[in-house]
C-alpha positions in Angstrom: 0.0 0.0 0.0 2.8 2.5 0.8 4.5 1.6 -2.4 1.3 2.5 -4.3 1.0 5.8 -2.5 4.6 6.6 -3.5 3.9 5.8 -7.1 0.8 8.1 -7.0 2.9 10.9 -5.7 5.6 10.4 -8.4 2.9 10.2 -11.2 1.3 13.4 -10.0 -2.1 12.2 -9.2 -4.3 9.6 -7.5 -4.5 6.1 -8.8 -1.1 6.1 -10.5 -2.8 6.8 -13.9 -0.9 10.0 -14.5 -4.0 12.1 -14.4 -2.6 14.7 -12.1 -0.8 17.9 -12.7 0.0 18.4 -16.4 3.3 20.1 -15.7 4.5 17.0 -13.9 4.1 14.9 -17.0 0.7 13.3 -16.2 -1.7 12.1 -18.8 -2.8 15.6 -19.8 0.8 17.0 -19.8 1.5 15.2 -23.0 -1.0 17.3 -24.8 0.8 20.6 -24.0 2.7 21.8 -27.0 0.8 19.7 -29.5 -2.0 21.0 -31.7 -2.8 24.1 -33.6 -3.5 26.4 -30.6 -0.7 25.6 -28.2 1.2 28.3 -26.3 4.0 28.7 -28.7 1.6 29.4 -31.6 -0.6 32.1 -29.9 -1.4 35.2 -32.0 0.2 38.3 -30.6 -1.8 41.4 -29.8 -0.3 43.3 -32.7 -1.3 40.6 -35.1 -4.8 40.5 -33.7 -5.3 44.2 -34.0 -3.8 44.1 -37.5 -6.4 41.5 -38.5 -9.2 43.6 -37.0 -8.0 46.8 -38.7 -7.7 45.2 -42.1 -11.2 43.6 -41.7 -12.7 46.9 -40.6 -11.2 48.8 -43.6 -12.1 46.1 -46.0 -15.7 46.0 -44.7 -16.0 49.8 -45.0 -14.7 49.5 -48.6 -17.2 46.7 -49.3 -20.2 48.7 -48.2 -19.0 51.8 -50.1 -18.5 49.9 -53.3 -21.5 47.5 -53.0 -23.7 49.1 -55.7 -20.8 49.3 -58.2 -19.8 45.6 -57.5 -23.3 44.4 -58.0 -23.8 46.4 -61.2 -20.5 45.2 -62.7 -20.6 41.6 -61.7 -24.2 40.7 -61.5 -25.5 43.0 -64.3 -24.2 40.7 -67.1 -25.7 37.7 -65.3 -29.2 39.0 -65.5 -28.7 40.0 -69.2 -27.7 36.4 -70.0 -30.3 34.7 -67.8 -33.6 33.6 -69.4 -35.6 33.0 -66.3 -35.6 33.0 -62.6 -33.9 29.6 -62.2 -31.1 30.4 -64.6 -30.5 33.8 -62.9 -30.3 32.0 -59.5 -28.0 29.4 -60.9 -25.7 31.9 -62.6 -25.6 34.0 -59.5 -24.6 31.0 -57.4 -21.9 30.0 -59.9 -20.6 33.6 -60.1 -20.3 33.8 -56.3 -18.6 30.4 -56.0 -16.2 31.2 -58.9 -15.1 34.4 -57.2 -14.6 32.6 -53.9 -12.6 29.8 -55.7 -10.4 32.3 -57.5 -9.7 34.2 -54.3 -8.8 31.0 -52.5 -6.5 29.9 -55.3 -4.8 33.2 -55.5 -4.2 33.3 -51.8 -2.9 29.7 -51.9 -0.5 30.7 -54.7 0.7 33.7 -52.8 1.5 31.7 -49.7 3.2 29.0 -51.7 5.3 31.3 -53.8 6.2 34.2 -51.5 7.1 34.8 -47.9 7.6 37.6 -45.5 6.4 41.1 -46.1 5.5 40.4 -49.8 3.1 37.6 -48.9 1.5 39.8 -46.2 1.1 42.7 -48.6 -0.4 40.5 -51.3 -2.7 38.9 -48.8 -4.0 42.3 -47.7 -4.5 43.4 -51.3 -6.3 40.2 -52.1 -8.5 40.7 -49.1 -9.4 44.3 -50.2 -10.2 43.0 -53.7 -12.4 40.1 -52.6 -14.2 41.5 -49.6 -16.7 43.6 -51.6 -17.7 40.5 -53.5 -17.8 38.3 -50.4 -20.1 40.8 -48.5 -22.5 41.5 -51.4 -25.1 38.9 -50.3 -24.7 39.5 -46.6 -28.2 40.0 -45.2 -29.0 43.4 -43.8 -31.2 44.1 -40.8 -34.2 45.0 -42.8 -38.0 44.3 -42.5 -37.8 41.9 -45.4 -35.0 39.3 -45.7 -32.5 40.3 -48.3 -34.6 43.4 -49.2 -31.6 45.7 -49.6 -29.8 43.2 -51.8 -32.9 42.5 -53.8 -33.3 46.2 -54.6 -29.6 46.5 -55.6 -30.0 43.5 -57.9 -33.1 45.1 -59.5 -31.0 48.2 -60.1 -28.5 46.0 -61.9 -31.2 44.7 -64.3 -32.9 41.8 -62.6 -36.6 41.3 -62.5 -38.2 41.0 -59.0 -38.4 37.2 -59.1 -34.8 36.9 -60.4 -33.5 39.3 -57.7 -35.3 37.4 -55.0 -34.1 34.0 -56.2 -30.5 35.3 -56.5 -30.5 36.9 -53.1 -31.9 33.7 -51.4 -29.4 31.5 -53.2 -26.3 33.5 -52.6 -27.3 34.9 -49.2 -26.3 31.9 -47.0 -23.0 31.6 -48.9 -22.0 35.0 -47.6 -20.9 33.4 -44.4 -18.6 31.1 -46.3 -17.3 34.3 -48.0 -16.5 35.8 -44.6 -14.5 32.7 -43.9 -12.7 33.0 -47.2 -11.8 36.6 -46.3 -10.8 35.9 -42.7 -8.9 32.6 -43.3 -5.9 33.9 -45.3 -5.6 36.9 -43.0 -5.4 34.8 -39.9 -2.9 32.4 -41.5 -0.7 35.3 -42.6 -0.7 37.4 -39.5 -0.5 34.4 -37.1 2.6 33.0 -38.7 
């Protein structure tokens, strides 16, 4: 019995299973330093504020240029579309294509460059893609996607086409936010 107690004290916890203090090398101590969010990979305060600052500036740019982006990108979609379903499908494909292009460009930047050049190109890519990513973001309006629907109608859509396009691309705006935030976090956290 006294030998078992001694073993428990050396292992750092009761029962000799190593479940005690992590700093003493118990069962949970082996997890320290492994994984994506361990202590040596924490994001500094400067990097965090850099990400916040870039996101705020890109969001401001997105809301200032929203009408222009919708007119330039979605206007031709509604001229090509023959009906409501084709307008919704083309809007979906346009949004996904822009997201894929942004992702591939960001991957190429990170694969080809490093240091300040990669950071600069990531920020430029974020400023270029954020207006597109935030186009279908729902506003706090009385009607869901009402603001977006009105903007799409200004770009040349009929009411049913604008409604269908807004409802198809609207939920994807949260994926677009992830596509904007992901490269920034990767770049500033490294």
